[in-house]
All heavy atoms as an XYZ file, in Angstrom:
961
protein
N      30.979     24.129     43.980
C      30.280     25.000     43.056
C      31.015     26.329     42.971
O      31.489     26.841     43.977
C      28.841     25.245     43.522
C      27.936     24.031     43.343
S      26.285     24.263     44.032
C      25.667     25.599     43.085
N      31.072     26.891     41.769
C      31.729     28.188     41.642
C      30.894     29.271     42.298
O      29.672     29.190     42.350
C      31.828     28.401     40.120
C      30.803     27.509     39.533
C      30.611     26.371     40.490
N      31.564     30.291     42.810
C      30.812     31.378     43.450
C      29.968     32.118     42.422
O      30.313     32.203     41.248
C      31.898     32.288     44.025
C      33.120     31.965     43.234
C      32.985     30.528     42.819
N      28.862     32.631     42.870
C      27.970     33.395     42.000
C      28.630     34.738     41.704
O      29.108     35.414     42.622
C      26.597     33.605     42.670
C      25.699     34.460     41.803
C      25.942     32.263     42.964
N      28.673     35.083     40.427
C      29.289     36.358     40.050
C      28.439     37.505     40.571
O      27.221     37.509     40.444
C      29.408     36.446     38.532
N      29.114     38.462     41.171
C      28.409     39.638     41.670
C      27.972     40.503     40.496
O      28.705     40.668     39.535
C      29.328     40.428     42.595
N      26.764     41.020     40.576
C      26.284     41.886     39.506
C      27.020     43.209     39.554
O      27.163     43.819     40.609
C      24.783     42.135     39.635
C      23.947     40.914     39.330
C      22.481     41.261     39.335
C      21.651     40.043     39.004
N      20.222     40.328     39.020
N      27.501     43.620     38.394
C      28.219     44.888     38.312
C      27.225     46.029     38.424
O      26.165     45.999     37.826
C      28.959     44.976     36.975
O      29.502     46.260     36.822
N      27.595     47.016     39.220
C      26.726     48.176     39.363
C      27.050     49.238     38.331
O      26.394     50.252     38.254
C      26.834     48.741     40.772
C      26.326     47.758     41.802
C      26.186     48.370     43.155
C      25.722     47.283     44.110
N      25.072     47.772     45.263
N      28.092     48.979     37.510
C      28.447     49.934     36.462
C      27.368     49.896     35.390
O      26.914     48.832     34.978
C      29.802     49.587     35.864
N      26.975     51.082     34.947
C      25.939     51.188     33.933
C      26.517     50.800     32.571
O      27.564     51.294     32.176
C      25.415     52.620     33.877
C      24.323     52.824     32.855
C      23.892     54.280     32.799
C      22.937     54.461     31.649
N      23.348     55.509     30.757
N      25.844     49.899     31.890
C      26.265     49.500     30.547
C      25.806     50.594     29.584
O      24.631     50.969     29.585
C      25.626     48.143     30.154
C      25.980     47.772     28.732
C      26.058     47.070     31.126
N      26.730     51.123     28.769
C      26.336     52.199     27.855
C      25.307     51.714     26.835
O      25.348     50.568     26.399
C      27.629     52.590     27.145
C      28.720     51.819     27.779
C      28.128     50.787     28.654
N      24.426     52.602     26.454
C      23.434     52.261     25.443
C      24.071     52.311     24.061
O      25.173     52.850     23.888
C      22.253     53.259     25.465
O      22.733     54.544     25.041
C      21.620     53.361     26.831
N      23.380     51.783     23.101
C      23.866     51.812     21.720
C      24.075     53.250     21.260
O      25.084     53.575     20.634
C      22.870     51.097     20.817
C      23.207     51.213     19.353
C      22.258     50.480     18.462
N      20.884     50.615     18.896
C      19.880     49.920     18.402
N      20.077     49.039     17.470
N      18.656     50.092     18.831
N      23.138     54.115     21.577
C      23.257     55.522     21.170
C      24.490     56.157     21.803
O      25.240     56.877     21.147
C      21.976     56.307     21.548
C      22.149     57.799     21.356
C      20.783     55.794     20.745
N      24.729     55.874     23.077
C      25.903     56.426     23.760
C      27.199     55.912     23.134
O      28.149     56.681     22.945
C      25.860     56.080     25.253
C      24.754     56.799     26.008
C      24.528     56.258     27.417
O      24.855     55.084     27.691
O      24.001     57.013     28.244
N      27.241     54.629     22.808
C      28.433     54.064     22.176
C      28.678     54.687     20.800
O      29.816     55.011     20.454
C      28.298     52.547     22.045
C      28.376     51.759     23.351
C      28.000     50.301     23.108
C      29.753     51.862     23.967
N      27.615     54.853     20.020
C      27.759     55.458     18.690
C      28.255     56.894     18.794
O      29.147     57.314     18.060
C      26.435     55.405     17.927
S      25.941     53.741     17.439
N      27.680     57.653     19.716
C      28.103     59.042     19.911
C      29.570     59.097     20.328
O      30.353     59.878     19.805
C      27.229     59.751     20.944
C      27.696     61.181     21.248
C      26.769     61.894     22.213
N      25.462     62.117     21.655
C      25.169     63.087     20.782
N      26.119     63.907     20.367
N      23.958     63.232     20.319
N      29.950     58.228     21.278
C      31.333     58.210     21.744
C      32.288     57.879     20.602
O      33.347     58.503     20.461
C      31.509     57.196     22.872
C      32.915     57.156     23.432
C      33.104     56.117     24.533
O      32.137     55.420     24.897
O      34.243     56.004     25.016
N      31.930     56.915     19.772
C      32.767     56.542     18.638
C      32.981     57.731     17.706
O      34.108     58.026     17.302
C      32.124     55.373     17.881
C      32.883     54.815     16.696
C      34.227     54.240     17.135
C      32.051     53.744     16.010
N      31.912     58.425     17.361
C      32.030     59.592     16.480
C      32.821     60.721     17.139
O      33.613     61.398     16.482
C      30.649     60.080     16.054
C      29.925     59.181     15.057
C      28.493     59.643     14.874
C      30.656     59.150     13.727
N      32.605     60.928     18.426
C      33.346     61.983     19.118
C      34.844     61.690     19.161
O      35.664     62.593     18.979
C      32.789     62.179     20.529
C      31.420     62.856     20.531
C      30.753     62.892     21.897
O      31.225     62.190     22.832
O      29.739     63.602     22.026
N      35.213     60.423     19.377
C      36.637     60.051     19.375
C      37.233     60.327     18.007
O      38.328     60.881     17.885
C      36.818     58.567     19.767
C      36.493     58.380     21.248
C      38.228     58.083     19.450
C      36.395     56.922     21.686
N      36.491     59.941     16.969
C      36.985     60.175     15.607
C      37.071     61.676     15.304
O      38.043     62.138     14.704
C      36.059     59.470     14.608
C      36.719     59.180     13.295
C      35.916     58.238     12.416
O      35.251     57.333     12.944
O      35.957     58.426     11.195
N      36.080     62.426     15.730
C      36.079     63.873     15.512
C      37.214     64.564     16.255
O      37.868     65.464     15.732
C      34.744     64.477     15.976
C      34.672     65.995     15.810
C      33.599     66.628     16.658
N      33.873     66.390     18.087
C      32.939     66.384     19.028
N      31.683     66.578     18.727
N      33.267     66.167     20.284
N      37.478     64.126     17.488
C      38.479     64.775     18.327
C      39.916     64.366     17.984
O      40.851     64.948     18.518
C      38.204     64.472     19.804
C      36.869     65.063     20.268
O      36.326     65.947     19.566
O      36.367     64.622     21.320
N      40.082     63.365     17.138
C      41.416     62.885     16.785
C      41.576     62.747     15.273
O      42.029     61.700     14.789
C      41.677     61.534     17.473
C      41.601     61.641     18.976
O      42.523     62.112     19.601
N      40.488     61.227     19.542
N      41.254     63.770     14.510
C      41.278     63.635     13.049
C      42.666     63.324     12.507
O      42.796     62.564     11.543
C      40.779     64.988     12.548
C      41.078     65.942     13.654
C      40.908     65.136     14.910
N      43.712     63.869     13.140
C      45.057     63.623     12.634
C      45.460     62.158     12.819
O      46.131     61.582     11.967
C      46.083     64.554     13.290
C      46.198     64.466     14.797
C      45.070     65.117     15.587
O      44.377     66.006     15.054
O      44.865     64.710     16.744
N      45.023     61.539     13.890
C      45.347     60.127     14.124
C      44.643     59.256     13.089
O      45.258     58.374     12.477
C      44.956     59.702     15.557
C      45.853     60.413     16.578
C      45.023     58.191     15.727
C      45.422     60.228     18.023
N      43.356     59.510     12.869
C      42.613     58.695     11.904
C      43.082     58.945     10.477
O      43.119     58.024      9.663
C      41.108     58.920     12.063
C      40.563     58.253     13.294
C      40.464     58.938     14.495
C      40.179     56.925     13.260
C      39.989     58.316     15.629
C      39.698     56.289     14.392
C      39.600     56.985     15.585
N      43.488     60.178     10.174
C      44.038     60.470      8.847
C      45.354     59.729      8.650
O      45.620     59.179      7.574
C      44.238     61.973      8.671
N      46.172     59.680      9.688
C      47.454     58.974      9.592
C      47.237     57.470      9.436
O      47.940     56.810      8.671
C      48.328     59.279     10.820
C      49.674     58.605     10.799
C      50.534     59.053      9.633
N      51.825     58.362      9.681
C      52.542     58.033      8.628
N      52.130     58.357      7.417
N      53.672     57.389      8.768
N      46.275     56.923     10.156
C      45.959     55.500     10.021
C      45.560     55.189      8.582
O      46.043     54.215      7.991
C      44.842     55.087     11.004
C      45.368     55.093     12.445
C      44.262     53.717     10.643
C      44.287     54.924     13.497
N      44.708     56.021      8.014
C      44.265     55.820      6.629
C      45.456     55.916      5.670
O      45.604     55.106      4.755
C      43.199     56.851      6.272
C      42.573     56.652      4.928
C      41.451     57.649      4.687
C      40.826     57.442      3.328
N      39.739     58.387      3.064
N      46.326     56.905      5.894
C      47.498     57.090      5.043
C      48.440     55.880      5.129
O      48.926     55.378      4.109
C      48.247     58.362      5.456
C      49.483     58.645      4.635
C      50.238     59.874      5.128
O      49.963     60.366      6.244
O      51.132     60.330      4.400
N      48.680     55.382      6.341
C      49.548     54.217      6.527
C      48.967     53.002      5.814
O      49.676     52.272      5.111
C      49.770     53.926      8.029
C      50.639     55.010      8.662
C      50.385     52.537      8.236
C      50.704     54.948     10.179
N      47.674     52.771      5.964
C      47.037     51.630      5.306
C      47.164     51.732      3.793
O      47.441     50.734      3.121
C      45.570     51.520      5.718
C      45.390     51.017      7.142
C      43.926     50.908      7.500
C      43.726     50.347      8.895
N      42.301     50.211      9.233
N      46.980     52.924      3.244
C      47.127     53.107      1.794
C      48.553     52.834      1.345
O      48.778     52.190      0.316
C      46.691     54.512      1.371
C      45.188     54.674      1.384
O      44.450     53.712      1.215
N      44.733     55.897      1.581
N      49.537     53.308      2.104
C      50.944     53.057      1.762
C      51.277     51.570      1.828
O      52.009     51.050      0.978
C      51.871     53.864      2.678
C      51.843     55.377      2.474
C      52.584     56.088      3.608
C      52.432     55.747      1.125
N      50.749     50.875      2.832
C      50.989     49.440      2.944
C      50.347     48.676      1.785
O      50.932     47.724      1.264
C      50.474     48.912      4.290
C      51.279     49.345      5.516
C      50.550     48.965      6.797
C      52.677     48.757      5.486
N      49.155     49.094      1.353
C      48.509     48.450      0.206
C      49.323     48.662     -1.067
O      49.468     47.745     -1.876
C      47.096     48.991      0.018
C      46.115     48.542      1.072
C      44.753     49.138      0.786
C      43.886     49.216      2.009
N      42.622     49.902      1.740
N      49.872     49.856     -1.226
C      50.728     50.141     -2.397
C      51.953     49.239     -2.359
O      52.354     48.674     -3.380
C      51.112     51.637     -2.437
C      49.885     52.489     -2.781
C      52.242     51.884     -3.433
C      50.085     53.977     -2.566
N      52.554     49.075     -1.182
C      53.715     48.198     -1.041
C      53.333     46.756     -1.393
O      54.083     46.058     -2.082
C      54.264     48.277      0.388
C      55.597     47.573      0.543
O      56.393     47.578     -0.411
O      55.838     47.009      1.627
N      52.181     46.311     -0.936
C      51.732     44.945     -1.234
C      51.455     44.768     -2.723
O      51.663     43.685     -3.266
C      50.492     44.609     -0.417
N      51.008     45.829     -3.395
C      50.785     45.739     -4.844
C      52.086     45.449     -5.573
O      52.085     44.801     -6.617
C      50.164     47.036     -5.384
C      48.690     47.179     -5.037
O      48.064     46.167     -4.680
O      48.169     48.310     -5.145
N      53.210     45.908     -5.015
C      54.529     45.692     -5.631
C      55.151     44.386     -5.129
O      55.607     43.559     -5.915
C      55.471     46.877     -5.330
C      56.872     46.592     -5.830
C      54.925     48.158     -5.934
N      55.158     44.187     -3.819
C      55.889     43.065     -3.220
C      55.046     41.817     -3.000
O      55.581     40.755     -2.755
C      56.485     43.515     -1.886
N      53.750     41.952     -3.029
C      52.875     40.816     -2.721
C      52.436     40.843     -1.268
O      52.832     41.716     -0.493
N      51.635     39.879     -0.903
C      51.109     39.793      0.461
C      52.237     39.687      1.478
O      53.271     39.084      1.205
C      50.211     38.563      0.612
O      49.089     38.657     -0.212
N      52.006     40.262      2.632
C      52.983     40.114      3.710
C      52.306     40.273      5.054
O      51.179     40.745      5.147
C      54.137     41.113      3.569
C      53.729     42.552      3.631
C      53.639     43.220      4.840
C      53.446     43.250      2.464
C      53.275     44.555      4.893
C      53.072     44.591      2.511
C      52.987     45.239      3.726
N      53.013     39.818      6.063
C      52.534     39.935      7.443
C      53.738     40.281      8.307
O      54.788     39.648      8.205
C      51.916     38.613      7.894
C      51.420     38.630      9.324
C      50.759     37.300      9.640
N      50.472     37.173     11.039
C      49.351     36.694     11.533
N      48.406     36.274     10.716
N      49.178     36.605     12.819
N      53.596     41.283      9.121
C      54.650     41.698     10.049
C      54.144     41.444     11.467
O      53.050     41.872     11.826
C      54.983     43.180      9.876
C      55.532     43.553      8.518
C      56.917     42.995      8.245
O      57.599     42.569      9.195
O      57.310     42.984      7.066
N      54.941     40.729     12.250
C      54.564     40.390     13.621
C      55.509     41.085     14.593
O      56.721     41.099     14.388
C      54.618     38.862     13.832
O      53.733     38.245     12.893
C      54.192     38.483     15.229
N      54.945     41.654     15.632
C      55.712     42.370     16.651
C      55.400     41.740     18.006
O      54.274     41.871     18.505
C      55.343     43.859     16.642
C      55.538     44.499     15.296
C      54.495     44.538     14.373
C      56.765     45.028     14.941
C      54.682     45.109     13.121
C      56.951     45.604     13.689
C      55.911     45.638     12.783
N      56.375     41.044     18.607
C      56.131     40.384     19.893
C      55.569     41.362     20.926
O      55.980     42.517     20.997
C      57.511     39.875     20.304
C      58.261     39.745     19.008
C      57.747     40.863     18.140
N      54.631     40.894     21.671
C      53.977     41.666     22.737
C      53.235     42.892     22.225
O      52.907     43.783     23.001
C      54.991     42.091     23.811
C      55.670     40.908     24.448
O      55.024     39.896     24.718
N      56.961     41.012     24.659
N      53.011     42.979     20.911
C      52.275     44.118     20.367
C      51.157     43.653     19.439
O      50.011     44.045     19.600
C      53.223     45.064     19.617
C      52.593     46.316     19.023
C      51.918     47.165     20.106
C      53.649     47.143     18.297
N      51.470     42.819     18.457
C      50.445     42.353     17.533
C      51.013     42.095     16.155
O      52.217     41.936     15.989
N      50.141     42.075     15.161
C      50.584     41.827     13.789
C      49.760     42.647     12.816
O      48.665     43.099     13.136
C      50.506     40.337     13.433
C      49.156     39.704     13.663
C      48.742     39.032     14.773
C      48.045     39.693     12.768
N      47.447     38.605     14.628
C      46.995     39.003     13.388
C      47.828     40.204     11.489
C      45.759     38.804     12.794
C      46.590     40.011     10.894
C      45.578     39.313     11.541
N      50.331     42.821     11.639
C      49.656     43.519     10.542
C      49.773     42.617      9.325
O      50.858     42.173      8.979
C      50.309     44.892     10.245
C      49.652     45.544      9.044
C      50.235     45.796     11.461
N      48.665     42.338      8.699
C      48.637     41.506      7.499
C      48.102     42.363      6.359
O      47.091     43.049      6.517
C      47.729     40.300      7.732
O      47.646     39.512      6.569
N      48.797     42.339      5.217
C      48.415     43.184      4.087
C      48.356     42.338      2.825
O      49.251     41.534      2.563
C      49.416     44.350      3.885
C      48.947     45.272      2.786
C      49.609     45.121      5.182
N      47.295     42.508      2.062
C      47.128     41.817      0.782
C      47.060     42.841     -0.330
O      46.503     43.926     -0.149
C      45.830     41.010      0.777
O      45.834     40.060      1.808
N      47.599     42.499     -1.493
C      47.536     43.434     -2.614
C      46.136     43.484     -3.216
O      45.321     42.585     -2.995
C      48.540     42.848     -3.615
C      48.537     41.387     -3.319
C      48.314     41.276     -1.846
N      45.891     44.527     -3.973
C      44.615     44.606     -4.681
C      44.648     43.599     -5.823
O      45.714     43.216     -6.299
C      44.385     46.025     -5.213
O      45.459     46.397     -6.056
N      43.490     43.162     -6.242
C      43.398     42.201     -7.335
C      42.341     42.687     -8.314
O      41.232     43.029     -7.899
C      43.006     40.818     -6.815
C      44.015     40.185     -5.901
C      43.542     38.827     -5.440
C      44.506     38.235     -4.431
N      44.018     36.978     -3.881
N      42.666     42.694     -9.592
C      41.657     43.090    -10.572
C      40.641     41.968    -10.768
O      40.913     40.801    -10.446
C      42.478     43.308    -11.846
C      43.646     42.395    -11.689
C      43.944     42.380    -10.214
N      39.504     42.312    -11.307
C      38.510     41.300    -11.649
C      39.082     40.414    -12.749
O      39.807     40.888    -13.622
C      37.227     41.963    -12.132
N      38.793     39.121    -12.675
C      39.323     38.171    -13.641
C      38.172     37.361    -14.223
O      37.340     36.838    -13.487
C      40.331     37.201    -12.968
C      40.821     36.157    -13.943
C      41.490     37.968    -12.371
N      38.105     37.268    -15.538
C      37.109     36.427    -16.189
C      37.665     35.014    -16.247
O      38.708     34.772    -16.847
C      36.797     36.941    -17.611
O      36.310     38.280    -17.501
C      35.766     36.078    -18.287
N      36.996     34.095    -15.605
C      37.469     32.718    -15.513
C      36.921     31.845    -16.640
O      37.381     30.739    -16.825
C      37.044     32.116    -14.169
C      37.546     32.901    -12.965
S      39.327     32.937    -12.829
C      39.663     31.254    -12.393
N      35.938     32.310    -17.341
C      35.298     31.519    -18.391
C      33.858     31.965    -18.537
O      33.503     33.075    -18.155
N      33.063     31.099    -19.089
C      31.656     31.425    -19.300
C      30.782     30.366    -18.659
O      31.188     29.214    -18.523
C      31.347     31.494    -20.799
C      32.084     32.611    -21.510
C      31.765     32.649    -23.000
O      31.287     31.626    -23.539
O      31.996     33.695    -23.604
N      29.602     30.762    -18.286
C      28.637     29.831    -17.708
C      27.254     30.185    -18.255
O      26.937     31.362    -18.426
C      28.638     29.935    -16.194
N      26.460     29.185    -18.551
C      25.114     29.475    -19.027
C      24.270     30.081    -17.906
O      24.457     29.760    -16.734
C      24.567     28.104    -19.441
C      25.420     27.119    -18.733
C      26.738     27.758    -18.481
N      23.394     30.958    -18.292
C      22.508     31.615    -17.334
C      21.084     31.489    -17.852
O      20.827     31.687    -19.040
C      22.868     33.109    -17.184
C      24.265     33.233    -16.596
C      21.848     33.834    -16.313
C      24.743     34.660    -16.478
N      20.189     31.162    -16.965
C      18.784     31.046    -17.350
C      18.172     32.433    -17.385
O      18.410     33.258    -16.494
C      18.018     30.176    -16.340
C      18.448     28.741    -16.487
C      16.531     30.339    -16.503
C      17.576     27.750    -15.795
N      17.392     32.671    -18.404
C      16.616     33.906    -18.485
C      15.360     33.655    -17.646
O      14.481     32.876    -18.035
C      16.265     34.256    -19.948
C      15.421     35.513    -20.006
C      17.537     34.398    -20.773
N      15.306     34.295    -16.502
C      14.261     34.007    -15.517
C      12.865     34.221    -16.089
O      11.966     33.403    -15.866
C      14.462     34.862    -14.244
C      15.808     34.539    -13.594
C      13.329     34.665    -13.254
C      15.976     33.114    -13.139
N      12.675     35.310    -16.834
C      11.345     35.570    -17.397
C      10.909     34.427    -18.322
O       9.744     34.013    -18.302
C      11.329     36.893    -18.162
C      11.491     38.096    -17.242
O      11.182     37.961    -16.039
O      11.915     39.157    -17.727
N      11.849     33.900    -19.116
C      11.520     32.788    -20.013
C      11.210     31.527    -19.203
O      10.264     30.793    -19.512
C      12.673     32.533    -20.985
N      12.017     31.258    -18.161
C      11.779     30.092    -17.310
C      10.412     30.177    -16.642
O       9.664     29.202    -16.608
C      12.884     29.989    -16.261
C      12.661     28.922    -15.223
C      12.212     29.091    -13.956
C      12.877     27.513    -15.380
N      12.139     27.889    -13.311
C      12.538     26.899    -14.161
C      13.314     26.725    -16.432
C      12.627     25.535    -13.954
C      13.414     25.347    -16.222
C      13.069     24.770    -15.006
N      10.077     31.353    -16.136
C       8.783     31.532    -15.459
C       7.627     31.346    -16.447
O       6.542     30.939    -16.064
C       8.698     32.922    -14.805
C       9.715     33.189    -13.734
C       9.555     32.319    -12.492
O       8.643     31.518    -12.392
N      10.480     32.463    -11.568
N       7.886     31.646    -17.726
C       6.840     31.519    -18.742
C       6.599     30.091    -19.201
O       5.600     29.818    -19.874
N       7.520     29.170    -18.870
C       7.352     27.771    -19.279
C       6.280     27.090    -18.442
O       6.132     27.366    -17.254
C       8.669     27.007    -19.120
C       9.835     27.421    -19.994
C      11.076     26.607    -19.625
C       9.504     27.255    -21.466
N       5.575     26.158    -19.073
C       4.613     25.350    -18.323
C       5.400     24.324    -17.513
O       6.509     23.945    -17.866
C       3.642     24.672    -19.283
C       2.794     25.689    -20.066
C       1.617     25.013    -20.681
C       0.768     25.959    -21.504
N       0.255     27.100    -20.847
N       4.819     23.869    -16.407
C       5.518     22.978    -15.487
C       6.037     21.705    -16.160
O       7.161     21.298    -15.879
C       4.625     22.641    -14.276
C       5.389     21.957    -13.147
C       6.527     22.803    -12.591
O       6.371     23.984    -12.335
N       7.700     22.197    -12.408
N       5.291     21.064    -17.073
C       5.848     19.853    -17.716
C       7.147     20.139    -18.486
O       8.064     19.321    -18.489
C       4.734     19.396    -18.656
C       3.478     19.937    -18.059
C       3.878     21.248    -17.431
N       7.252     21.307    -19.135
C       8.459     21.673    -19.863
C       9.616     21.890    -18.882
O      10.744     21.461    -19.131
C       8.204     22.932    -20.707
C       9.395     23.414    -21.494
C       9.803     22.454    -22.585
C      10.903     23.074    -23.436
N      11.412     22.176    -24.432
N       9.342     22.538    -17.759
C      10.362     22.738    -16.733
C      10.846     21.382    -16.215
O      12.047     21.150    -16.091
C       9.808     23.543    -15.555
C       9.538     24.987    -15.835
C       9.074     25.645    -14.555
N       8.555     26.974    -14.783
C       8.069     27.742    -13.825
N       8.037     27.314    -12.580
N       7.623     28.944    -14.106
N       9.884     20.502    -15.915
C      10.233     19.177    -15.399
C      11.116     18.415    -16.381
O      12.054     17.727    -15.988
C       8.972     18.371    -15.077
C       8.174     18.960    -13.912
O       8.746     19.746    -13.123
O       6.975     18.627    -13.793
N      10.824     18.527    -17.688
C      11.618     17.822    -18.710
C      13.043     18.366    -18.748
O      13.998     17.588    -18.831
C      10.968     17.942    -20.088
C      11.819     17.318    -21.190
C      11.022     16.843    -22.330
C      11.803     16.217    -23.451
N      13.093     15.667    -23.206
N      13.205     19.676    -18.700
C      14.548     20.266    -18.714
C      15.357     19.830    -17.485
O      16.554     19.560    -17.584
C      14.463     21.795    -18.792
C      13.944     22.358    -20.109
C      13.662     23.854    -19.976
C      14.927     22.089    -21.233
N      14.673     19.726    -16.358
C      15.335     19.260    -15.137
C      15.689     17.779    -15.281
O      16.817     17.365    -14.987
C      14.450     19.515    -13.897
C      14.344     21.029    -13.639
C      15.010     18.795    -12.668
C      13.306     21.420    -12.599
N      14.752     16.966    -15.768
C      14.982     15.526    -15.941
C      16.105     15.257    -16.944
O      16.890     14.322    -16.773
C      13.695     14.832    -16.382
N      16.197     16.088    -17.991
C      17.249     15.929    -19.000
C      18.613     16.384    -18.489
O      19.624     16.197    -19.166
C      16.901     16.707    -20.274
C      15.722     16.098    -21.035
O      15.370     14.932    -20.749
O      15.167     16.797    -21.910
N      18.649     16.991    -17.318
C      19.909     17.446    -16.752
C      20.391     18.781    -17.304
O      21.524     19.187    -17.049
N      19.541     19.458    -18.060
C      19.919     20.768    -18.592
C      19.753     21.870    -17.548
O      20.405     22.902    -17.619
C      19.102     21.100    -19.837
C      19.370     20.187    -21.040
C      18.398     20.497    -22.160
C      20.798     20.354    -21.509
N      18.862     21.628    -16.612
C      18.595     22.602    -15.553
C      18.735     21.875    -14.219
O      18.259     20.761    -14.047
C      17.162     23.176    -15.660
C      16.948     23.883    -16.987
C      16.846     24.087    -14.475
C      17.726     25.162    -17.137
N      19.406     22.527    -13.291
C      19.501     22.006    -11.932
C      19.113     23.151    -11.010
O      19.688     24.239    -11.076
C      20.916     21.534    -11.631
C      21.060     20.989    -10.225
C      22.448     20.457     -9.926
N      23.408     21.566     -9.968
C      24.602     21.495    -10.535
N      24.995     20.398    -11.135
N      25.402     22.531    -10.514
N      18.144     22.929    -10.162
C      17.718     23.949     -9.222
C      18.552     23.837     -7.957
O      18.737     22.755     -7.406
C      16.230     23.800     -8.901
C      15.283     23.958    -10.096
C      13.836     23.760     -9.658
C      15.454     25.319    -10.742
N      19.095     24.954     -7.530
C      19.907     24.996     -6.322
C      19.372     26.084     -5.409
O      18.854     27.097     -5.888
C      21.373     25.287     -6.667
C      22.028     24.184     -7.462
C      23.504     24.453     -7.730
O      24.003     25.531     -7.320
O      24.138     23.588     -8.337
N      19.541     25.896     -4.111
C      19.070     26.935     -3.194
C      19.869     28.227     -3.366
O      21.060     28.179     -3.673
C      19.298     26.338     -1.806
C      20.216     25.188     -2.007
C      20.123     24.761     -3.432
N      19.201     29.327     -3.176
C      19.864     30.628     -3.204
C      20.271     30.926     -1.766
O      19.422     31.030     -0.880
C      18.925     31.726     -3.743
C      18.509     31.393     -5.164
C      19.587     33.096     -3.655
C      17.404     32.278     -5.711
N      21.569     31.028     -1.530
C      22.083     31.225     -0.178
C      22.809     32.559     -0.117
O      23.685     32.828     -0.930
C      23.055     30.082      0.212
C      23.615     30.313      1.602
C      22.349     28.738      0.121
N      22.412     33.369      0.815
C      23.089     34.639      1.037
C      24.256     34.375      1.984
O      24.107     33.695      2.994
C      22.120     35.650      1.644
C      22.671     37.029      1.765
C      21.606     38.000      2.239
C      22.183     39.383      2.349
N      21.192     40.352      2.797
N      25.429     34.907      1.638
C      26.615     34.689      2.464
C      26.409     35.245      3.864
O      25.720     36.243      4.054
C      27.841     35.353      1.832
C      28.296     34.689      0.558
C      29.544     35.362      0.045
C      30.019     34.723     -1.237
N      31.228     35.373     -1.756
N      27.054     34.607      4.827
C      26.999     35.075      6.206
C      27.742     36.399      6.318
O      28.683     36.673      5.577
C      27.638     34.048      7.135
N      27.315     37.213      7.234
C      27.992     38.473      7.512
C      28.490     38.427      8.947
O      27.786     37.940      9.836
C      27.027     39.640      7.334
O      27.598     40.826      7.825
N      29.693     38.885      9.144
C      30.246     38.880     10.485
C      30.183     40.258     11.112
O      30.881     40.547     12.059
C      31.677     38.321     10.449
C      31.661     36.908      9.944
C      31.980     36.623      8.623
C      31.250     35.876     10.759
C      31.913     35.319      8.150
C      31.180     34.571     10.291
C      31.518     34.301      8.989
O      31.433     33.023      8.522
N      29.346     41.116     10.542
C      29.136     42.436     11.087
C      30.217     43.414     10.686
O      31.288     43.024     10.213
N      29.918     44.660     10.808
C      30.884     45.705     10.518
C      30.446     46.969     11.226
O      29.283     47.109     11.586
C      30.993     45.949      9.005
C      29.725     46.456      8.365
C      29.902     46.732      6.885
O      30.969     47.101      6.448
N      28.846     46.556      6.133
N      31.378     47.839     11.433
C      31.087     49.154     12.004
C      31.726     50.158     11.089
O      32.927     50.103     10.802
C      31.668     49.307     13.431
C      31.421     50.714     13.942
C      31.042     48.270     14.359
N      30.938     51.057     10.539
C      31.445     52.113      9.678
C      31.103     53.444     10.317
O      30.048     53.574     10.927
C      30.824     52.041      8.281
C      31.223     50.783      7.530
C      30.534     50.709      6.204
N      29.107     50.466      6.463
C      28.148     50.740      5.599
N      28.402     51.263      4.451
N      26.897     50.474      5.911
N      31.981     54.390     10.180
C      31.692     55.719     10.711
C      31.977     56.750      9.635
O      32.802     56.512      8.743
C      32.555     56.056     11.938
O      33.915     56.055     11.559
C      32.314     55.069     13.058
N      31.285     57.840      9.703
C      31.567     58.971      8.820
C      31.201     60.225      9.573
O      30.083     60.361     10.067
C      30.745     58.874      7.531
C      31.058     59.993      6.578
C      30.358     59.822      5.241
O      30.189     58.693      4.789
O      29.962     60.859      4.678
N      32.150     61.104      9.680
C      31.912     62.367     10.371
C      31.327     63.367      9.411
O      31.674     63.387      8.228
C      33.221     62.916     10.934
C      33.852     62.104     12.054
C      35.234     62.649     12.376
C      32.965     62.120     13.289
N      30.440     64.195      9.904
C      29.938     65.313      9.123
C      31.018     66.393      9.080
O      31.759     66.565     10.047
C      28.656     65.882      9.713
C      27.522     64.911      9.705
N      27.007     64.395      8.555
C      26.817     64.352     10.709
C      26.013     63.579      8.842
N      25.889     63.524     10.152
N      31.104     67.082      7.986
C      32.095     68.145      7.878
C      31.840     69.189      8.955
O      30.703     69.534      9.240
C      32.027     68.790      6.496
N      32.921     69.656      9.560
C      32.750     70.667     10.629
C      33.179     72.028     10.136
O      33.956     72.182      9.257
C      33.603     70.295     11.861
O      34.961     70.128     11.466
C      33.082     69.039     12.497
């Protein structure tokens, strides 16, 4: 049997403490965060000209950059006017579904993998 892990006596920071620390790091290093933002913008501009790219650095990591993309109209699709649909009696709705003119599909909200955003107050 594996040994029982010893409980760490180190205090786990609270959410409030972590949030404060994050903001303080950002506040105390404005030039670093400004440079990071500037570098990312320059890389995006380069990708807009050259296309997507990825640079890998052994024993350090990688950077992947994609160009911006404008919105593209792919075609047209019929849309149900919800107020009109709600106003129909059930037999009429059933007929439209049976005729294959309407197909009901579940409404699914995309999964979110979380995010952390910060914004410093002006000092």
